[in-house]
C-alpha positions as CSV (number, residue, x, y, z in Angstrom):
1,M,37.7,-27.9,3.3
2,K,38.8,-24.4,4.3
3,V,37.7,-23.5,7.8
4,T,37.3,-19.7,8.1
5,N,36.4,-17.3,10.8
6,P,33.1,-15.6,9.9
7,A,34.0,-12.5,12.0
8,N,37.1,-11.6,9.9
9,G,37.2,-14.0,6.9
10,K,40.6,-15.3,7.9
11,L,41.5,-18.9,7.2
12,I,41.8,-21.0,10.4
13,Q,42.7,-24.3,9.0
14,E,42.5,-26.5,5.8
15,L,41.2,-30.1,6.3
16,K,41.1,-33.1,4.0
17,D,37.6,-34.0,3.0
18,D,36.4,-37.5,3.4
19,T,35.6,-39.4,0.2
20,L,33.1,-42.1,-0.7
21,S,35.8,-44.7,-0.1
22,S,36.9,-43.2,3.3
23,V,33.2,-42.9,4.4
24,E,32.7,-46.6,3.4
25,A,35.8,-47.6,5.3
26,K,34.7,-45.8,8.5
27,Y,31.2,-47.4,8.2
28,Q,32.8,-50.9,7.8
29,A,35.0,-50.3,10.8
30,A,31.9,-49.1,12.8
31,R,30.0,-52.2,11.8
32,R,32.8,-54.5,12.9
33,A,33.3,-52.6,16.2
34,Q,29.6,-52.5,17.2
35,G,29.3,-56.0,18.7
36,A,32.3,-55.6,20.9
37,W,31.3,-52.2,22.1
38,A,27.8,-53.4,22.9
39,A,29.2,-56.4,24.8
40,R,31.2,-54.2,27.1
41,P,29.4,-53.7,30.5
42,L,27.3,-50.6,30.7
43,S,29.4,-49.5,33.6
44,E,32.4,-49.3,31.3
45,R,30.6,-47.3,28.7
46,Q,29.4,-45.0,31.5
47,A,32.9,-44.6,32.7
48,C,34.0,-43.5,29.2
49,I,31.3,-40.8,29.1
50,E,32.3,-39.7,32.6
51,K,35.9,-39.3,31.4
52,F,34.7,-37.5,28.3
53,K,32.8,-35.1,30.6
54,Q,35.9,-34.5,32.7
55,G,37.8,-33.7,29.5
56,V,35.2,-31.1,28.5
57,I,35.5,-29.5,31.9
58,R,39.3,-29.5,31.7
59,D,39.4,-28.1,28.1
60,T,36.4,-25.7,28.3
61,E,38.3,-22.6,27.4
62,K,40.1,-24.2,24.5
63,L,36.9,-25.7,23.2
64,A,35.0,-22.4,23.6
65,R,37.7,-20.5,21.6
66,I,37.5,-23.1,18.8
67,M,33.7,-22.9,18.6
68,T,33.8,-19.1,18.7
69,D,36.5,-18.9,16.0
70,E,34.7,-21.1,13.5
71,T,31.0,-20.2,14.2
72,G,31.2,-16.6,15.4
73,K,29.3,-17.4,18.6
74,P,30.1,-14.9,21.3
75,I,32.7,-16.3,23.6
76,S,30.7,-16.0,26.7
77,Q,27.9,-17.9,25.0
78,S,30.3,-20.6,23.9
79,R,31.4,-21.1,27.5
80,N,27.8,-21.2,28.6
81,E,27.1,-24.0,26.1
82,L,29.9,-26.1,27.4
83,K,29.0,-25.5,31.0
84,G,25.4,-26.4,30.2
85,L,26.6,-29.6,28.5
86,I,27.7,-31.1,31.8
87,G,24.2,-31.5,33.2
88,R,23.1,-33.2,30.1
89,L,26.0,-35.7,30.3
90,D,25.2,-36.4,33.9
91,F,21.6,-37.1,33.0
92,F,22.5,-39.6,30.4
93,I,25.1,-41.3,32.6
94,E,22.6,-41.6,35.5
95,S,19.5,-42.5,33.5
96,T,20.6,-45.1,30.9
97,A,20.8,-48.0,33.3
98,K,17.2,-47.4,34.4
99,V,16.0,-47.3,30.8
100,L,17.8,-50.5,29.8
101,K,16.7,-52.5,32.8
102,P,14.8,-55.7,31.6
103,E,11.1,-55.7,32.4
104,V,9.5,-58.9,33.5
105,V,5.8,-58.7,32.5
106,L,4.8,-62.3,33.5
107,D,6.4,-64.9,35.8
108,D,3.9,-67.7,36.2
109,P,5.3,-70.8,38.0
110,A,2.1,-72.8,37.4
111,Q,2.6,-72.5,33.6
112,K,6.4,-72.5,33.9
113,L,6.2,-69.4,31.7
114,K,8.2,-66.2,31.9
115,E,7.8,-63.2,29.7
116,T,10.4,-60.4,29.6
117,I,11.1,-57.3,27.5
118,T,14.8,-56.4,26.8
119,L,16.2,-53.5,24.9
120,E,19.1,-53.8,22.3
121,P,21.1,-51.3,20.4
122,L,20.1,-50.4,16.8
123,G,23.6,-50.9,15.5
124,V,25.4,-48.3,13.5
125,I,24.1,-44.7,13.8
126,A,24.6,-41.9,11.4
127,N,24.6,-38.6,13.2
128,I,24.4,-35.6,10.9
129,S,24.6,-32.6,13.2
130,A,24.3,-28.8,13.3
131,W,26.6,-25.8,13.9
132,N,24.5,-23.4,16.0
133,Y,24.8,-25.5,19.3
134,P,27.2,-28.2,18.2
135,W,28.0,-29.6,21.6
136,F,24.3,-29.6,22.7
137,V,22.8,-31.1,19.5
138,G,25.6,-33.5,18.9
139,S,25.8,-35.0,22.4
140,N,22.0,-35.3,22.4
141,V,22.5,-38.1,19.9
142,Y,26.0,-39.7,20.2
143,V,26.1,-39.9,24.0
144,P,22.9,-41.9,24.5
145,A,23.7,-43.8,21.3
146,L,27.1,-44.9,22.7
147,L,25.8,-45.6,26.1
148,T,23.1,-48.0,24.7
149,G,25.8,-49.9,22.7
150,N,25.6,-48.4,19.3
151,T,28.6,-47.2,17.3
152,V,28.3,-43.7,15.7
153,I,29.6,-42.0,12.6
154,Y,29.4,-38.3,13.3
155,K,29.1,-35.8,10.4
156,P,29.4,-32.3,12.0
157,S,28.3,-29.3,10.0
158,E,31.0,-28.0,7.8
159,F,30.6,-24.8,9.9
160,A,31.6,-26.6,13.1
161,T,34.0,-29.3,11.8
162,L,36.9,-28.4,14.2
163,T,34.5,-28.7,17.1
164,G,33.4,-32.1,15.8
165,L,37.0,-33.2,15.7
166,E,37.5,-32.1,19.3
167,M,34.5,-34.2,20.3
168,G,36.2,-37.2,18.7
169,R,39.5,-36.5,20.4
170,L,38.0,-36.3,23.8
171,L,35.8,-39.4,23.3
172,H,38.8,-41.4,22.1
173,E,41.0,-40.1,25.0
174,A,38.1,-41.2,27.3
175,G,38.3,-44.8,26.1
176,V,35.7,-44.9,23.3
177,P,37.4,-46.9,20.5
178,S,38.1,-44.8,17.3
179,D,36.0,-47.2,15.3
180,A,33.0,-46.9,17.7
181,F,33.0,-43.1,17.2
182,S,34.4,-41.6,14.0
183,V,34.1,-38.1,12.6
184,L,33.6,-37.2,8.9
185,V,35.0,-34.0,7.3
186,G,33.1,-32.4,4.4
187,G,30.0,-30.9,3.2
188,G,26.8,-32.2,1.7
189,E,28.4,-34.7,-0.6
190,V,30.0,-36.4,2.4
191,G,26.6,-36.5,4.1
192,Q,25.1,-38.1,1.0
193,A,27.9,-40.7,1.0
194,L,27.1,-41.6,4.6
195,L,23.5,-42.1,3.8
196,K,24.4,-44.7,1.2
197,Q,25.9,-47.0,3.8
198,K,23.9,-49.7,5.4
199,I,23.3,-47.7,8.6
200,D,20.7,-48.7,11.2
201,G,19.5,-45.2,12.0
202,V,20.0,-41.7,10.9
203,F,19.6,-38.8,13.3
204,F,19.7,-35.3,11.8
205,T,19.6,-31.8,13.2
206,G,19.1,-28.9,10.8
207,S,16.7,-27.2,8.5
208,Y,13.4,-28.7,7.3
209,A,14.6,-28.5,3.7
210,T,17.6,-30.7,4.3
211,G,15.7,-33.0,6.7
212,K,13.2,-33.6,3.9
213,K,15.9,-34.6,1.5
214,I,17.5,-36.9,4.0
215,S,14.2,-38.5,4.8
216,E,13.6,-39.1,1.1
217,A,17.1,-40.5,0.6
218,V,16.6,-43.3,3.1
219,G,12.8,-43.8,2.5
220,G,11.8,-47.4,2.2
221,R,14.9,-48.7,4.0
222,M,13.0,-49.4,7.2
223,I,15.6,-47.9,9.5
224,R,15.1,-45.5,12.4
225,V,14.9,-41.9,11.2
226,Q,14.8,-39.0,13.5
227,M,14.7,-35.3,12.6
228,E,15.2,-32.3,14.8
229,L,14.3,-29.5,12.5
230,G,13.5,-25.8,12.6
231,G,11.0,-23.7,14.4
232,K,8.9,-20.5,14.1
233,D,8.4,-20.3,17.8
234,P,5.6,-18.0,19.0
235,V,5.2,-16.3,22.3
236,Y,2.0,-14.5,23.6
237,I,2.2,-11.7,26.2
238,A,-1.1,-11.5,28.0
239,D,-2.4,-8.3,29.5
240,D,-2.2,-9.6,33.1
241,V,1.6,-9.6,33.2
242,V,1.3,-6.2,34.8
243,N,0.1,-7.9,37.9
244,G,3.0,-10.4,38.0
245,A,6.6,-10.0,36.7
246,G,5.7,-6.7,35.0
247,V,5.8,-5.7,31.4
248,K,9.4,-4.5,31.5
249,A,10.8,-7.8,32.9
250,V,8.8,-9.8,30.4
251,A,10.1,-7.6,27.5
252,E,13.7,-8.1,28.7
253,G,13.3,-11.8,29.0
254,T,11.7,-12.4,25.6
255,A,14.2,-10.1,23.9
256,D,16.9,-12.3,25.2
257,G,14.9,-15.4,24.1
258,A,14.8,-13.9,20.6
259,F,18.3,-12.6,20.2
260,Y,20.6,-14.9,22.2
261,N,23.1,-16.7,19.9
262,N,22.3,-14.0,17.3
263,G,18.8,-15.6,17.0
264,Q,20.4,-18.7,15.5
265,S,18.4,-21.2,17.6
266,C,15.6,-23.5,16.5
267,C,13.8,-22.6,19.8
268,A,14.5,-18.9,19.7
269,V,11.5,-16.7,20.0
270,E,10.6,-15.9,16.4
271,R,7.0,-14.5,16.6
272,I,5.6,-12.3,19.4
273,Y,1.9,-11.6,20.0
274,V,1.1,-8.9,22.6
275,H,-2.3,-8.0,24.1
276,E,-3.4,-4.6,22.8
277,K,-3.8,-3.3,26.4
278,I,0.0,-3.5,27.0
279,Y,1.3,-3.5,23.4
280,D,2.8,0.0,23.4
281,E,4.5,-0.4,26.8
282,Y,5.9,-3.8,25.9
283,V,7.3,-2.6,22.5
284,S,9.0,0.3,24.2
285,H,10.7,-1.8,26.7
286,F,11.6,-4.5,24.1
287,V,13.2,-2.0,21.8
288,K,15.2,-0.4,24.6
289,T,16.4,-3.8,25.7
290,V,17.6,-4.7,22.2
291,E,19.3,-1.3,21.8
292,G,21.3,-2.2,24.9
293,F,22.7,-5.4,23.5
294,V,26.5,-5.1,22.9
295,S,27.5,-5.9,19.3
296,G,31.1,-6.6,18.4
297,D,33.9,-9.0,18.1
298,P,32.7,-12.5,19.2
299,A,36.1,-13.1,21.0
300,D,35.3,-10.2,23.3
301,D,33.8,-11.2,26.7
302,K,31.4,-8.2,26.6
303,T,29.9,-9.1,23.2
304,Y,26.3,-10.3,23.1
305,L,25.6,-10.0,19.4
306,S,28.2,-10.9,16.8
307,V,28.4,-12.1,13.2
308,L,26.1,-14.7,11.6
309,T,27.8,-18.0,11.1
310,R,26.4,-18.3,7.6
311,S,26.6,-15.0,5.7
312,Q,24.2,-16.4,3.2
313,Q,21.4,-16.0,5.8
314,I,21.6,-12.2,5.5
315,A,19.9,-12.4,2.1
316,V,17.1,-14.5,3.7
317,L,16.6,-11.9,6.4
318,E,16.7,-9.0,3.9
319,D,14.1,-10.7,1.8
320,Q,11.8,-11.1,4.9
321,I,12.3,-7.5,5.7
322,A,11.5,-6.3,2.2
323,D,8.4,-8.5,2.0
324,A,7.2,-7.2,5.4
325,V,7.7,-3.6,4.5
326,A,6.0,-4.0,1.2
327,K,3.0,-5.4,3.0
328,G,2.8,-2.5,5.5
329,A,5.2,-3.4,8.3
330,K,7.2,-0.8,10.1
331,I,10.9,-1.2,11.1
332,A,11.3,0.0,14.7
333,L,14.9,-0.9,14.9
334,G,17.7,-2.1,12.7
335,G,17.1,-3.8,9.3
336,K,20.4,-3.1,7.6
337,R,23.6,-5.0,6.9
338,K,26.6,-4.2,9.1
339,G,30.2,-5.4,9.7
340,P,33.3,-6.1,7.8
341,N,33.8,-8.2,4.6
342,G,31.0,-6.6,2.8
343,G,28.5,-7.3,5.5
344,T,28.8,-10.4,7.7
345,T,25.8,-9.7,9.8
346,I,22.6,-7.6,10.0
347,E,21.6,-5.1,12.7
348,P,19.3,-6.4,15.4
349,T,15.9,-5.9,13.9
350,V,12.5,-5.3,15.4
351,V,9.5,-5.2,13.0
352,L,6.0,-3.9,13.9
353,N,2.6,-3.8,12.2
354,V,3.2,-7.4,11.1
355,N,0.7,-10.0,10.1
356,S,0.6,-13.7,9.2
357,S,0.7,-13.0,5.4
358,M,4.4,-11.9,5.8
359,K,7.3,-14.2,5.3
360,L,8.7,-12.8,8.6
361,M,5.8,-14.4,10.5
362,Q,5.8,-17.7,8.6
363,E,9.3,-18.7,7.6
364,E,12.1,-19.4,10.0
365,S,14.4,-16.3,10.3
366,F,17.3,-17.9,12.2
367,G,18.9,-14.5,12.8
368,P,18.7,-11.4,15.0
369,M,15.2,-10.4,13.9
370,I,11.7,-10.4,15.3
371,G,8.2,-9.5,14.4
372,I,5.8,-8.2,17.1
373,Q,2.0,-8.2,16.4
374,K,-0.8,-6.7,18.5
375,V,-3.8,-9.0,19.3
376,R,-7.2,-8.3,20.8
377,D,-7.6,-11.3,23.1
378,D,-6.5,-14.9,23.9
379,A,-8.5,-16.4,21.2
380,E,-6.8,-14.4,18.5
381,A,-3.4,-15.0,20.0
382,L,-4.0,-18.8,20.0
383,S,-5.2,-18.8,16.4
384,L,-2.1,-16.9,15.3
385,M,0.3,-19.0,17.3
386,N,-1.0,-22.1,15.5
387,D,-0.8,-20.5,12.1
388,S,2.4,-22.2,11.2
389,E,3.8,-25.3,9.6
390,Y,6.3,-25.6,12.4
391,G,5.6,-26.8,15.9
392,L,8.7,-26.9,18.1
393,T,8.1,-24.5,21.1
394,A,5.5,-22.0,22.2
395,G,5.3,-19.7,25.2
396,I,2.6,-17.9,27.2
397,F,3.4,-15.1,29.6
398,C,0.6,-14.4,32.1
399,T,0.0,-14.3,35.8
400,D,-2.9,-16.7,35.9
401,R,-1.5,-20.3,35.7
402,T,-4.8,-21.8,34.7
403,R,-5.2,-19.3,31.8
404,G,-1.7,-20.1,30.6
405,K,-2.1,-23.8,30.8
406,N,-5.4,-23.8,29.0
407,L,-3.9,-21.8,26.2
408,L,-0.8,-23.9,26.0
409,E,-2.8,-27.1,25.8
410,G,-4.3,-25.7,22.6
411,V,-0.9,-24.9,21.0
412,H,0.5,-27.2,18.4
413,A,4.0,-27.5,19.8
414,G,6.3,-30.1,21.3
415,S,7.5,-27.9,24.2
416,A,5.2,-25.6,26.2
417,Y,6.6,-22.6,28.2
418,W,4.7,-20.7,30.9
419,N,6.5,-17.5,31.9
420,C,9.7,-18.6,30.3
421,C,11.1,-19.2,26.8
422,D,14.1,-20.5,24.8
423,R,14.8,-23.2,27.5
424,V,15.9,-26.8,27.2
425,S,16.0,-29.4,30.0
426,P,17.7,-32.8,29.8
427,R,14.8,-34.3,31.8
428,L,12.2,-33.3,29.2
429,P,11.8,-34.6,25.7
430,W,12.9,-32.3,22.9
431,A,10.4,-33.0,20.1
432,G,8.9,-31.2,17.2
433,R,5.6,-31.4,15.3
434,G,4.9,-30.7,11.7
435,H,8.0,-29.2,9.9
436,S,9.8,-29.1,13.2
437,G,10.7,-32.8,13.1
438,V,10.0,-36.4,14.0
439,G,11.1,-38.2,17.2
440,A,12.6,-36.9,20.4
441,T,16.0,-36.3,21.9
442,L,16.7,-35.8,25.6
443,S,14.8,-37.3,28.5
444,T,14.3,-41.1,28.8
445,Y,12.6,-40.9,25.4
446,G,15.9,-39.6,23.9
447,I,17.6,-42.8,25.2
448,L,14.8,-45.1,24.0
449,A,15.4,-43.6,20.5
450,F,18.6,-45.7,20.2
451,V,17.3,-49.1,21.2
452,Q,14.9,-51.7,19.8
453,T,12.7,-54.1,21.8
454,K,13.1,-57.9,22.1
455,G,10.3,-59.9,23.6
456,W,11.3,-63.1,25.5
457,H,9.0,-66.1,25.8
458,E,10.6,-68.6,28.2
459,R,9.0,-71.9,29.3
460,G,10.4,-74.5,31.6
């Protein structure tokens, strides 16, 4: 595997790919190690993750540089991801004991009968992860998996392999045995080899298309399968925002929600619906905000927009633009390739006069591009927000809380935002509907994903 910098095309490092035999060897080692790891007191496993956290804090700058070099994420945003990781680790460390606590549901001395529910680890977990927020999406799986007594085989995206290897280094330094957490190097073939092993659960973060293939590959094996997939996340800007935060502030906030991390987020704002009474004002402020985003070298502290991690995505975005224009859309900003190496990114793009027949409003863009549509009222906005096969997040901006809540209750999405967007909390479940996935990470539900129940019937 050749790891290259998407900003300049330079080779960073060459790595030896795993093979079918090496994947099998790591699986067998993880299987042998699982019982001993689960038998260690929870306090010891918690101590390992605490040391891992301290390692992340100590090495933040180094880790941020590695992530920026191999993914093209702006360095300030790489630092933000690592700083945001700390709160997630604290949540898992603090919450796992409460989740794993045995529950006595009956204790009847007269019958000499006691009934108890306990939770046990699944076993060996396959974690096939993503490149856009590698520390976030990876730790959402392997940290609670390790804390609950599972062993993990971690397959990072081939676009974030060096970051994945750093995760392994820090976990091993923190006391997690190398067989309890191992990292695979390689592309799709290595992921397929992992799925052939007798794993007890597969947890994947990535596209719907790949998630579907993984689900089909393990179908019928009766193992835990969880998918965190894509999104086509809608936001509705109601007319009464003029009485609250104001149109300008909402436009600035939603522009950031759409373009942060170059729009390469499953929860990035991807569709915007604006009440006709404030449409023109909102669009004006939105475009001005995007024009002010600083584009440049991802290693520069001032850069907000940089290169796309996968240059192949440019063709997807260009196809969506062409389709929209052919159907009557108007490009208000951007729309063209830019950058070195024949075009490693695309200009930040704002498209108007859009409708739901366009690919731009139906298919995940995963890039610095947004479509903005004018709507007559709340009913039309709600109908259009639900016009999607995805169901990850949805946001409503309005002053009236009751109005916002009523609308959000009708939206088919796993996360509801009122007057905010593109936000994740470790205390709330991260779950998708439809093509956005199955199961939940984060929150106590994201810990329960890695355990199985055992019911105890004790008489005497």
